[in-house]
N, C-alpha and C positions, 0 to 999 in steps of 0.2 A: 504494500500500500504506500501511497505518497507520504513523504516526510517533508515537513516545513523547511524552507530555506530561510535565510536571514531576513528577507523581505516579508515573508509570511509572518514570522515572529514579531517583527517590528510593527506591522499593520495591526495585528490582532491585539497586541499589548497596548498600543496607543489607543485603540478603540475602547478597551477596558477602562483606562484612566479617564478618557473623555466622558464615558457614560457614568463613571463614579461621580464626577463633578456635576453632571446633569441631575442625577438622582438626589445628591445633596441639596442642590438648589431647589428641586421640586419639594423636598421634605421641609425645607425652610420657608416655603411659600414664595420663593423668588421666581418660580415658574408656575403658571397656571396649568391645569390639566390640559387645556386646549393647546398651550405652548409645548407641553411635555409630550403630548401624544405622538407627533411625528418623530421625536427623538427616541422614544422607547420602541416604537415600531421598527426603527432602523436596527434595533438590537434584539428583535424577536420577542418583545414583551407586550403581551395583550392584556387588556382589562376585560375579563370574562364576567359571567353572571354573578359569581360569588367572590372571586379573588383574581389576582394577576395570574397569567399563564406565560411561561417562558418556553419558547420553541428553540431547540438546539439543532444546528445543522449537522447532518451526517452525509458529507458529499458522496454521491453515488452509492450510498448505503453501506460503505465499508468501514469497519471498526477494528481496532486492535483489542486484544484482551485487556490491556492496560487502560485503554479508553473506556471499555465497558465497566471496569472496576470503578473508574472515576464517576461514571454515570450512576452507579449503584451508591457510591459515597454521597453524591449530591442528593439523591432521593432520600437517603437516611438522615443527612445532616440538615438539609434545607427544605424538605418537603414532608410528605406523610408516609414515606417508606415505599413508594412505588413511582414508576414512570410509565408514560404512554407512548408507544411506538406508532408512527403515523403512516398514512398512505403515500407521503412524500419521502419516505425512508428517513424521516427525522425522528426526534424524540421530544416529548413535551413534559413539563412539570406544571401541575395544576394548582399548587398552593405555595409558591414562593412569597416571601415577604419582600416588599419593595426595597427596603433598606439593605437586604442581603443580596439582591440581584447582581451588583457589581462583584461581590465576592464569588458568586457562582461563575460569572464570566471569567474571573481570574483562575478559578479552579479548572475551567475548561481550557483556557489558554495554556495552562501548564502541561496539558497533554495534547496540544495541537488540535483544539476544537474551539468552536465559537458559535455565536447565534446571529452572525451578520447575514443580512438579506434573507432571513427566514420569514419576513413579513414586509408589508409596504409595496408600493408600486414599482417594483424592481424585478430583475431577473432572479428567480428563486433557485433553490437547490436543484441542480441537474440530476435527474434520476436515470437508472439503468436496470438491466437484468440483475436480479439478486444472485444469480448463479454465474455471473460474468467471470471469465478466467477459469472456470471449472467445468461448465456444462459440455457434454460430449457433442452437442449439435451446434456449437458456436463456430461462426466463421472467423471472428476476431474478437479479442477482448476489447470492449468499448470504453473501459474505464480511463485509459490514458487520454482519450479524446474528451471525455467528461471532465477530466482534470484541466485540460487546456481551456475548455469552456469556463470552468470555475475561475481560472486565473484571469481570463479575458474579461469576464463579466463583473468581477468583484470591484466595486467602487468605480465602474465605468462612468465617466462624467456625463456622457451623452444620454445614458440610460438609467440614471439614478431616480428620475421622476417620470416614469412612463405613464401613459393614460391609465393603465391598470397593471396588476401583477402579471408576471410573465413566466411561463413554465416550459422547460425543454426536457425532452427524454430521448435516449439513444439506446438502440439495441444492436447486438452483434450476432444474433442467431436468427435462424429461419422462423422459429417460434417466437412470437412477440410476447415476452413476459414483462415488458415495460410500458405497455399501453400507449405506444408512441402516437397512434392515430387520434388520441384524445388530448393531445397537448398543443400548446400554441405553436411550437415547432417540434417536429418529430424527425429523428435521423435514424436511418436503417443502414447498417454497414453492408456494402455490396462489393463484389469482386467483378471487374470487367473481364471481357473475353481475353484480354492480354495479361490478366493477372493483377492489374492495378487495383488497389483498395480505395474505395471512396464511399459516398453516401447517397442514398435516395433521400430527398428532402421533402417533408410535408409541412404544411402550414394551415393554421386556422381551426385546429381542433380545440375542444373544450366542453366542459359540462355546464353546471349552473342552470339558470332559468331558460337558457337557449342552448340545448345540447347540439353540438356540431362535430361531425367526424372530419378530421383533417384531410386535405387534398394534396396530392403530389404536385409540386411546382417545379421540381427538377429531378430527372431520372438518375443522374449520376453527377456527383460533385467530387473532384479529387480532394484528397486529404489536405494538400497544401493550400487549398482555397477555402478551407472550412471557416476560419474566423472572418475573413473579408466578406464571405457570402452571408454569414450570420449578421455581420455589421450592416450590410445592405438591407437585409430583411427587417432588422430592428429600426433602421432609419426610416423606411417607408411607413412602418407602423407608428413610430414616434411622431412623425410629421402629420400623418393623416388619421390616426386613430381618434375617435371622438372623446372629448373631454367635458362635454356639456351634460352627459348622462352616464354615470358609472355603470349602469346596467347594459350600456351599449358601447362600452369602451374597450372591450377585449378584441384581440386581433381576429377572432372568429367572425365578429360582426363586420369588420372592415373587409376581410376576404370575401365574405358572403355578399356584401353590398357591391363591391367592385367586380367580383368574379375572380376565380382562381387564375384564369389566364391573364387578366389585366394586372392583378397583383404580381404575378410572376414576371410580367413584362416590365413593370416598374422596378422590381427588385433587380432584374438583369441590367436595366439602364443605370441604376444607382451603383451596382457592382462594377460596371464598366469604368466608373469614375475613380474607384478606390482599389481595385484588385491588384494593381501594380505597385501600390504603396506598401510600406513595411508591415502590413497586416498579415502577409503570407506567413505560414507557420514554418520557421526554419527547421531543416531536417535535424540539426543537432539538438534543438529544443525538444522535438518530438522524441528523439532517441533518449534524451536525458530523462524525460517523464516516463517513457516506456520502461526504462530500467527499473523503476520502482514497482512495476507490475510484471516482472519476469516470472514465468510459471515456476512454481515451487519444485524443488528437486525430489519429487515423489518416486519411490521405487515401483516398478511394475510388479504387481502381485497377481495371484491366481484369482480369477473372478468367482470361481466356485469354492466356497469355504465350508467344508463339512460341519465344523463346529457351529457356525451360524445357522446352517440348515437344520441341524439337530435341535438347536434352541428354539427355532421357529416352529418346528413340529410339535414341541411341547407347550408353546405359549402362543395362543392365537392373537392376543393383543400385540405382541412383538411382531408377529408375522404380518399383521395388518399395518403396523407402523412402518416396517421395511417397505411394504408395497406402496403405501401412500406418501410417506414422508422422506423417502430417499430417491435420488435420481442418478442417472448415468454420468460418470465423470470422464474427463479426457484421458485419464491415466487408468488403465485396467487395474482392477482390485480395489478401487476407491469409489466413493459416492459423495454427493453433496446431501446434507441432511437439513430438513426443515424442522425447526423447533416450534411447535404450535403454541401460540399464545391465545388459544380459544378452548380452554378446558370446559368441562361440564359446568354450566352456570356462571362462567367467568365473564369478565369485561374484555371484549376484543382489543388486543394490542397492549394490555397492561402487563407489567412484570414487577415483582417486588424487588427490593434491594438484594435480598438473599438469593433470589432466582438469578438476578443479573450477575452477582458474584459467582454463582455456580456456573453459569454459562461461560464466564471468563476463564474459570478453572478448567472446564471441559475443553474449551478452545485451546488452551495451553497443552492439554494432555493429548487431544485427538485431532486438532485441526490447525496446527502450525500458528496458534495464537491469533487466528483471524475469525471475525464474526461479521455477518451481514444482516441488514434490515431489509425486509421485502416490502413492496408497496401493498401487500396483502396483510400487513401488520403482524408478521411473524419474524422470527430470527433464524439465521442460517449458519451452519457450520459447513464451509465449502469444501474442505479437503479431509475426508474421513476414510480410513482404511476399513474395508468391509469386515475384517476380522475383529474390529473394535466395537461393532454395532451392539452386541448384547450388553456389554459393560456400559456403553454410552446410554442406551435406552433405560437400563435399570437406574442409573443415576438421575436421568431426566424424570422418569416416572415417579421416583421417590419424592421429587420436588414439585410435582404437579405439572410437569412440562412434557409428559410422555403421550399426550393425546395423538391418536393415529388418524387424524381427520384432515390433513393438508389437502386442499383442493376439493373437499367434500362439502356437503350441505352445511355442516356446523362450523366450517372455516369461514365465518361471517365477517365481512367488513362493516364497520359501523362508525359513524361520527359520534362526537361527544353528546350531541343532542341537547335537550332541554335540561339535563342534569348539570351542564356546565356552560353552555353557549347562550349568550344573550340574543343571538339571531334565530335560534331554533324555535319551531312551533310545536314540536312533539319530542318525546323521549325516544332515543334509539337504543341505549344500553340495556334497559330492562327487557325490551323486545328481543334483542339478540340473546340475552341470557335465557329467556323462556323458550326460544326456538332451540337452543342447544339442549335444553332439558327435555323438550318434547321429542327430539330426534336422536337422543343420545343412546344409540345402540349401534355399535361398530359394524355388526353384520348387516344391519339394515342400511346403514350409510354406504357400505361398500356395494350393496345390491343396487342402490340408487345410482351410485357412480358420481363422476365429476359434476358438480352443480354449485354455482357461485351465487350466494345471496349477499346483496349489498343494501345497506340501510342508511338513509339520510333523514335528519330531523327537520330539514327545511329545503327550499328550492335551490339553495346554493350548492347542494349535492356534494358535500365533503365526504360522504359515504359512497360516492360513485354509483348511485342507484341506476343511472341511465345505462351503465355498462354491466349490470347484473343479469345473469341468466334469469334470476328472479330479483327484481328491484322493489324496494319499499320506500315510499316517500311519505314522511310525516307532515301533515298540514293541520291548520287550526280551522275547525268548522264550528262556528258559533260558540267559541270558547272551549270546545272539547277537542282532544287529540284524535285525529283521524288518519288512517293509513291507506294510501293508494297502492294498489298492486300493479306492478309492471312486469312484463315478460319479454324475453327475446334479446336482451342486450349482450354485448361482448366487448371486452377490452383487448382482445387478442388480435392476431393478424387478420381475422375475419370480422373486424369491428362492426358493431351494429348498435342502434339505439333501441333500448327497451320501450315498449308501448304500454300505456295504461290499459288494463283489461276492462275496467268498469268502475262502478261506484266504490268508495272507500269503506273501511271497516274500523271498528274499535280494536283495541289490542288483542283481545281474545279472538275476535272475528278474523283478523289477518292471519293468525297462526292456523286457524281451522281452514282458511282459504288455501294456504300453502299446502296443507295436508291433501286437499282435494286436487290441487295442481299436480302434486307428486303422484297421487293415485292414478290420474289420467295418464301421465307419462309411463308409469310402470305397466299399465294395462294396454297401452297402444304402441309401445316401442318395438322396433324390429331387433333382430339378434345383434347384440353388441352396440346398439345405438345409444349414444349419450343424450342428455336432456336437450341441449341446444339444437342439435340436428333434428331431433324428434319434433321439437316445437316448430322449427322452420318447415318441416314437412307437413305437419298436421294443421298448422295455422292456429290463430287465436280462438276461433269460434268453439272448437271442441273443449277447450279449457274454460272458456266463458260460460258455456252451458253447464259444465260441472260445478263451477263456483257459484253462479248466480241463478241457475235454473230452478232451484227449489225455493228461492226467496219469495 
């Protein structure tokens, strides 16, 4: 993983001291809340429903075990003993004291972490595939390019006050595990016929009240042109994006209004002015950054491990965990492991300080001291020898982290909802907890197969409900919490928008409705057919009849 250079250290430490002064002035009354608000947002500090919330950046979702231990320490010392991992591969603390936030930022700086540009109308944390550098299906590790984007975008003077927040995602595999089509800019690593590495470039994706799937604006962009082309894309948006209405200020609205072809034409025209300037990525700088992401020296091992097979034969839960929570690695005899943060009745994405300490210890022992955060609010050990899986699972299971549900129905994405967020109309967390309780049978979950449920407590869609195979949107209906049911969304390479099935439900009703949807799928699926293909084949009406027909 990337290590800070002298510039990184200087920038982050200077920001800590600057914010310490700003907090002191706010607490003395020298700054009003209105004056303080843009300053705290630049440092990832929100004022939520009950308290401040601090969002910490985890660039492209990669952590060292030492950094994970520091996150655990912060949860213990400055919060209520837990942290929340987010869909942007970041981590949030929900109960910090304002007076202590500069100390938290210094604690982070000491382990090469920060909260810069995790909020505000700027370029946010660039995200990528949680299995980057490990997955067997990867064309190229995208993290060096995500790091280039981080360095280019941090404190970029031209893009510090964009019309709205701006999100970039990059994937290096054929299977899109970074939801690039749902981002303001999406980058897909491609290899040309001559073997040159470059990117397919998408623009104008996003969720919120106007969900839009990004459109391809360039089929192939050479690596050396990455930053100058991004610069041109941001310039066109910064100049023409709407600033009179925040709900229409995202790049998705601009691209939709002018059309993808016209937006691409203007980007190409702007790029022609700047692409020969010193924005080209020097080969030596790419090589320097790539060196931090050199594949680890893992030994080639036997893929068939009799001791693991014997343990699986005796323990069904372990066997299910291996099936659902591990995936093929580039190096034979190894796997990447998903640590589910979605236990029975748990809060999606939450981990206690003790659990984070344990994950750090297990990363040291089994995964070369490396941890990842996924946009599905789970943790990843990217480099695990198959022979170590029984011992790893037993340690995880003893700590409540052994759930065998990665990618299944109870691996639910949920926003904080009305329990924390002042923008929410309905609660998301209790609904997610009750769904995991209703469907908490591993054999049943495996029979249902891959099925992604995503819950948002308001139209801002922080829970990504538009991209859920089953999406749930909480709304306010005459002062009562009401839940709309959506079907057919995808955040993968076959991205699609989920559609509202019909009238909403109360909390109990939405859970019963999902039972009916699942029952239709199980009754109508063809051999080996997963939920999303079945829904697309069957259409909405058969599900609508089952859900609403008896009303």
